[in-house]
C-alpha positions, 0 to 999 in steps of 0.5 A: 698725114705726111711727116718727118722725124728729126733726132739730134745728138747735141752738142755735135750731132742731130738726127732727123727722120723723114718720111714722104710716104704718109701712109707708113710714116708712124710705122717708119718712125716707130720701127727706128725708135724701136731698134736704136734704143737697144742696138749697142752700148754706150761704152764700147770695149772693142773700140774703147770708146765712150760715146757719151763723153764725145756726145753728151746729149742725143736729141730727138727733134720729133716728127714734122707733119703736114696735113694732106688735102683731099685730092692733092696728096703729092702736091703737099710734098713741097711744103714738107721739104720746106719744113725739113729745109728749116729744121736742118737750117736750125740744126746747123745754126745751133752747131749740131750735125743733122742725121736725116733718115727717110723716106724717099730720096726726095730729101736730098734737095731740101738738105742741100738747099739748107746747107747753102742757105745757112752758109751762102759763101761756103763751097759744099762737097756732096757725097751720094752713096747710091747705085744710080745717078738719078739725074733724069728730068721729072716727068710729073708736073706737080712735083719739083725737080729736087723731089725726084732726083739730083738734077735740081742740085746739078743745075745750080752746081756751077753757080754755087761752085759746089761739087758732087761725088757719086759713090757705088754707081752701077753701069746697069742703072745708068745711061750714057746721057746721064753720065754726060749731063753729070760731067758737064754740070759737075766738071770737078765731080767724079763717079766711083763706079762699083766695079772700081770699088770691087777691084780693091784688094787685101793689103800685104800687111794683112790688116782687114778692111772692106772694099767700100771702106777703103774707097770711101776713105780715099775719097773723104780723107785723102781728096775732099778733106784735103781740099782747101776750097771745100768748107762743108761736106754732106753725105747722102746714103741711099739704102737701095744701094745695099745688096739685095740679098741683105733684104733691105727697102724695096728696090735693092741692088744685086751686087750692091754694098754689104751690110758690113760696108754700109756700117763701116762707111757710116763709121768712117763718116763720123771719124774722119770728116771735121767738115761734115755738116749733115748726113742722111739715110734714104729709102727706109721703108719698114712696111716692106721689110721691118726687122733687118732694115730697122737693125741695119739703119740703127746700127749704121746710126750707132757706128756714125755716132761711135766714130763721131764721138771718137773724133771728138775725144782724140785727135784723128792722127791717134786713131788706129786706122790700120784696116784702111792703110795702103 
């Protein structure tokens, strides 16, 4: 079986788990469910936030599964992604924010299509948090382009007047041809290279923030939120971009994001974007590493819910953001 999982935080947040690695699907789902139930308290005294007040209901949309036909396992991925697209469309139509957990980054094309189909006149901003651009052409004839990279999205970008931002890209994983394709198809977009993120320094006022947190705040709040032409925001977080020493997923990146940065980015995404309509975490494979990966993903979800609940309970202007003040 191949499958997806969807969790929904109603009234405003939905969580969806996705896996296209059918052998691992039940292990993936059980791993996340095991950790998320006991990762944190509902009433957080550090942030002085009661998550239940902003998010009175958290719903699990269950598993989305398809039968794998003998001899054609990978061809079924198209049907799987179609079901994911339909589920995300339903979540958005109900006024929820889908939180998708994968599985491979194949899900990016399905979620972006769902956003566009549900609100066809909207201009979407996509934030891809990943160590690579992932815009090469697919070399496998039986797999649609959107299941392998973001090229599918970029090929439609100008027609739909959307914009894609890459966050945390490593030059060692990126060719000049990829950069040129990205810039040609996405002239209003931007690549936030990892070396630029690492140049962020502690401010003289002594308040602490992570380097990635500061840069992500600048991108989300100071750029995208202030763009009156952007109606919807979709944040996609590839776990492969997390520092290899942390031990998550399969192909971790040396010099990637710290676990603290990954958690803070999740918190900021929930706290500061009233335009956010979807968020995903991809490349979650507990079959390779279960304990640290599961706890990190569950913690990222917890802090996203914490930030979102905080935003829904009080105006953003009242939230203490000294740790990211310039």
